[in-house]
C-alpha positions as a Python dict, from the first residue, in 0.01 Angstrom:
ca = {
    (1, 'M'): (0, 0, 0),
    (2, 'K'): (-106, 330, 155),
    (3, 'K'): (252, 461, 146),
    (4, 'I'): (280, 371, -222),
    (5, 'S'): (-47, 551, -299),
    (6, 'V'): (66, 862, -109),
    (7, 'L'): (402, 856, -288),
    (8, 'F'): (232, 818, -625),
    (9, 'F'): (-1, 1109, -543),
    (10, 'L'): (293, 1327, -438),
    (11, 'I'): (490, 1246, -754),
    (12, 'S'): (180, 1310, -967),
    (13, 'F'): (121, 1644, -793),
    (14, 'L'): (481, 1759, -841),
    (15, 'F'): (481, 1649, -1204),
    (16, 'G'): (149, 1822, -1267),
    (17, 'Y'): (282, 2143, -1112),
    (18, 'S'): (593, 2136, -1334),
    (19, 'Q'): (377, 2089, -1645),
    (20, 'V'): (160, 2387, -1555),
    (21, 'E'): (482, 2586, -1519),
    (22, 'E'): (578, 2479, -1873),
    (23, 'F'): (249, 2622, -2002),
    (24, 'K'): (325, 2947, -1817),
    (25, 'T'): (676, 2959, -1963),
    (26, 'A'): (533, 2919, -2314),
    (27, 'D'): (287, 3201, -2235),
    (28, 'D'): (565, 3429, -2108),
    (29, 'I'): (783, 3371, -2416),
    (30, 'Y'): (485, 3435, -2645),
    (31, 'N'): (384, 3754, -2461),
    (32, 'K'): (740, 3889, -2465),
    (33, 'K'): (777, 3827, -2839),
    (34, 'M'): (433, 3975, -2908),
    (35, 'K'): (524, 4290, -2717),
    (36, 'T'): (836, 4329, -2932),
    (37, 'L'): (636, 4261, -3247),
    (38, 'L'): (372, 4521, -3163),
    (39, 'K'): (643, 4781, -3106),
    (40, 'K'): (786, 4702, -3448),
    (41, 'F'): (443, 4697, -3617),
    (42, 'P'): (214, 4933, -3420),
    (43, 'K'): (-44, 4922, -3702),
    (44, 'E'): (-217, 4612, -3834),
    (45, 'T'): (-36, 4501, -4149),
    (46, 'I'): (-21, 4178, -4345),
    (47, 'E'): (339, 4131, -4230),
    (48, 'R'): (243, 4174, -3865),
    (49, 'F'): (-41, 3926, -3910),
    (50, 'K'): (203, 3672, -4058),
    (51, 'Q'): (447, 3720, -3771),
    (52, 'E'): (168, 3690, -3514),
    (53, 'K'): (69, 3358, -3670),
    (54, 'V'): (429, 3231, -3649),
    (55, 'L'): (448, 3321, -3279),
    (56, 'L'): (113, 3159, -3209),
    (57, 'D'): (219, 2842, -3393),
    (58, 'E'): (534, 2829, -3178),
    (59, 'K'): (323, 2857, -2863),
    (60, 'I'): (83, 2585, -2977),
    (61, 'L'): (377, 2355, -3058),
    (62, 'S'): (518, 2412, -2708),
    (63, 'Y'): (178, 2330, -2555),
    (64, 'K'): (153, 2011, -2761),
    (65, 'K'): (498, 1895, -2646),
    (66, 'T'): (398, 1952, -2283),
    (67, 'L'): (71, 1764, -2335),
    (68, 'E'): (265, 1472, -2485),
    (69, 'K'): (484, 1458, -2172),
    (70, 'I'): (175, 1461, -1952),
    (71, 'N'): (21, 1174, -2150),
    (72, 'I'): (336, 962, -2119),
    (73, 'E'): (353, 1017, -1743),
    (74, 'E'): (-17, 944, -1699),
    (75, 'Q'): (18, 611, -1880),
    (76, 'K'): (286, 506, -1630),
    (77, 'G'): (53, 562, -1336),
    (78, 'I'): (-256, 380, -1467),
    (79, 'T'): (-355, 97, -1232),
    (80, 'E'): (-720, 55, -1329),
    (81, 'Y'): (-872, -34, -1662),
    (82, 'P'): (-1235, -20, -1771),
    (83, 'A'): (-1432, -341, -1735),
    (84, 'P'): (-1569, -503, -2054),
    (85, 'S'): (-1916, -399, -1945),
    (86, 'V'): (-2028, -165, -1668),
    (87, 'P'): (-2381, -165, -1531),
    (88, 'P'): (-2560, 169, -1499),
    (89, 'V'): (-2392, 384, -1234),
    (90, 'T'): (-2587, 530, -944),
    (91, 'K'): (-2355, 832, -932),
    (92, 'R'): (-2146, 984, -1211),
    (93, 'P'): (-1794, 1123, -1158),
    (94, 'E'): (-1782, 1492, -1072),
    (95, 'F'): (-1553, 1779, -981),
    (96, 'E'): (-1602, 1849, -608),
    (97, 'L'): (-1647, 2225, -663),
    (98, 'R'): (-1953, 2159, -880),
    (99, 'E'): (-2014, 2212, -1249),
    (100, 'S'): (-2056, 2589, -1238),
    (101, 'Q'): (-1715, 2634, -1072),
    (102, 'F'): (-1557, 2380, -1307),
    (103, 'K'): (-1695, 2574, -1603),
    (104, 'A'): (-1569, 2907, -1464),
    (105, 'L'): (-1220, 2770, -1390),
    (106, 'L'): (-1193, 2608, -1732),
    (107, 'F'): (-1307, 2924, -1911),
    (108, 'S'): (-1062, 3144, -1719),
    (109, 'A'): (-779, 2904, -1810),
    (110, 'Y'): (-838, 2910, -2187),
    (111, 'A'): (-1003, 3248, -2251),
    (112, 'D'): (-687, 3444, -2339),
    (113, 'N'): (-552, 3172, -2565),
    (114, 'I'): (-878, 3126, -2753),
    (115, 'S'): (-913, 3499, -2817),
    (116, 'S'): (-564, 3502, -2974),
    (117, 'L'): (-663, 3252, -3243),
    (118, 'N'): (-866, 3494, -3458),
    (119, 'Y'): (-1104, 3205, -3509),
    (120, 'N'): (-1272, 3254, -3844),
    (121, 'I'): (-1521, 3010, -3991),
    (122, 'S'): (-1873, 3041, -4125),
    (123, 'S'): (-2020, 2981, -3779),
    (124, 'P'): (-1932, 3199, -3477),
    (125, 'T'): (-2002, 2903, -3248),
    (126, 'Y'): (-1755, 2624, -3179),
    (127, 'T'): (-1852, 2303, -3003),
    (128, 'A'): (-1625, 2042, -2852),
    (129, 'R'): (-1642, 1766, -2593),
    (130, 'L'): (-1392, 1707, -2315),
    (131, 'T'): (-1366, 1350, -2189),
    (132, 'C'): (-1146, 1174, -1935),
    (133, 'A'): (-1132, 869, -1712),
    (134, 'V'): (-1177, 911, -1337),
    (135, 'D'): (-1064, 603, -1146),
    (136, 'S'): (-1203, 472, -818),
    (137, 'K'): (-961, 688, -615),
    (138, 'G'): (-1040, 1008, -807),
    (139, 'Y'): (-726, 1015, -1023),
    (140, 'V'): (-787, 1159, -1369),
    (141, 'Y'): (-619, 1048, -1690),
    (142, 'D'): (-673, 988, -2063),
    (143, 'V'): (-804, 1343, -2109),
    (144, 'R'): (-917, 1428, -2461),
    (145, 'V'): (-1093, 1709, -2642),
    (146, 'K'): (-1290, 1633, -2957),
    (147, 'G'): (-1374, 1919, -3192),
    (148, 'K'): (-1304, 2025, -3548),
    (149, 'N'): (-1022, 2273, -3474),
    (150, 'A'): (-701, 2114, -3343),
    (151, 'N'): (-557, 2442, -3210),
    (152, 'I'): (-866, 2525, -3006),
    (153, 'N'): (-872, 2167, -2877),
    (154, 'T'): (-507, 2201, -2768),
    (155, 'F'): (-579, 2516, -2569),
    (156, 'I'): (-887, 2361, -2404),
    (157, 'L'): (-688, 2049, -2313),
    (158, 'A'): (-406, 2258, -2165),
    (159, 'A'): (-665, 2461, -1973),
    (160, 'F'): (-802, 2143, -1818),
    (161, 'Y'): (-457, 2047, -1689),
    (162, 'R'): (-412, 2397, -1547),
    (163, 'I'): (-723, 2350, -1329),
    (164, 'K'): (-723, 1972, -1279),
    (165, 'D'): (-575, 1992, -929),
    (166, 'K'): (-772, 2297, -812),
    (167, 'G'): (-1028, 2061, -666),
    (168, 'K'): (-1068, 1691, -595),
    (169, 'W'): (-1249, 1455, -827),
    (170, 'K'): (-1520, 1227, -698),
    (171, 'P'): (-1538, 888, -871),
    (172, 'A'): (-1851, 732, -1010),
    (173, 'E'): (-2033, 484, -789),
    (174, 'I'): (-2244, 175, -826),
    (175, 'N'): (-2454, 135, -513),
    (176, 'G'): (-2198, 324, -303),
    (177, 'K'): (-1893, 142, -445),
    (178, 'P'): (-1648, 373, -632),
    (179, 'I'): (-1549, 259, -980),
    (180, 'L'): (-1350, 381, -1279),
    (181, 'Y'): (-1579, 567, -1517),
    (182, 'G'): (-1568, 828, -1789),
    (183, 'F'): (-1634, 1198, -1734),
    (184, 'S'): (-1776, 1389, -2030),
    (185, 'Y'): (-1831, 1763, -2058),
    (186, 'P'): (-1968, 1959, -2358),
    (187, 'I'): (-1802, 2291, -2441),
    (188, 'T'): (-1953, 2568, -2652),
    (189, 'L'): (-1751, 2874, -2748),
    (190, 'K'): (-1893, 3185, -2911),
    (191, 'F'): (-1668, 3410, -3114),
    (192, 'Q'): (-1721, 3767, -3223),
    (193, 'E'): (-1618, 3830, -3578),
    (194, 'A'): (-1315, 4058, -3573),
    (195, 'E'): (-1291, 4333, -3829),
    (196, 'S'): (-937, 4390, -3953),
    (197, 'D'): (-818, 4665, -4180),
    (198, 'F'): (-472, 4559, -4290),
    (199, 'T'): (-233, 4803, -4455),
    (200, 'E'): (60, 4717, -4676),
}
């Protein structure tokens, strides 16, 4: 049983690494195309804005495809399911490097992507909630981000997978016994309103 667990962990680690590489590849393609675009349109124009949006949409689509692959692979490895009812836990699941480090890692992983969205709504503040299941061995799956903007949610979700293996996860406990339990983390983003002066 131990050998199977170690093999599963190794396969999960290698798969997770390859998925992070797919995010990086999407970033590299986007950055290369943006560099070319900015050479072609050094000034802000409506046409440049339209082309930037096309490139960003391509990047988001690539991220979504990678996240779909991750979800499919995670489903294959699930061995624990939530009980119909769970008594109050004595210890909640947590990232071993503590919340402040988790927050810093997550922010560093999505900061560049979020700034590229030109987020523009009536409120400069965006709130979302990241949730996932942490099983009794500390494996994480069923990661979701709930918020009103699907693109921002996609980037936050991808950011989580970029940092997921940068530290171990400690499962929840009931009187010292580890159990599968949900991890929930609120996210608040603050945007500065960008002033654009487009030329024809």
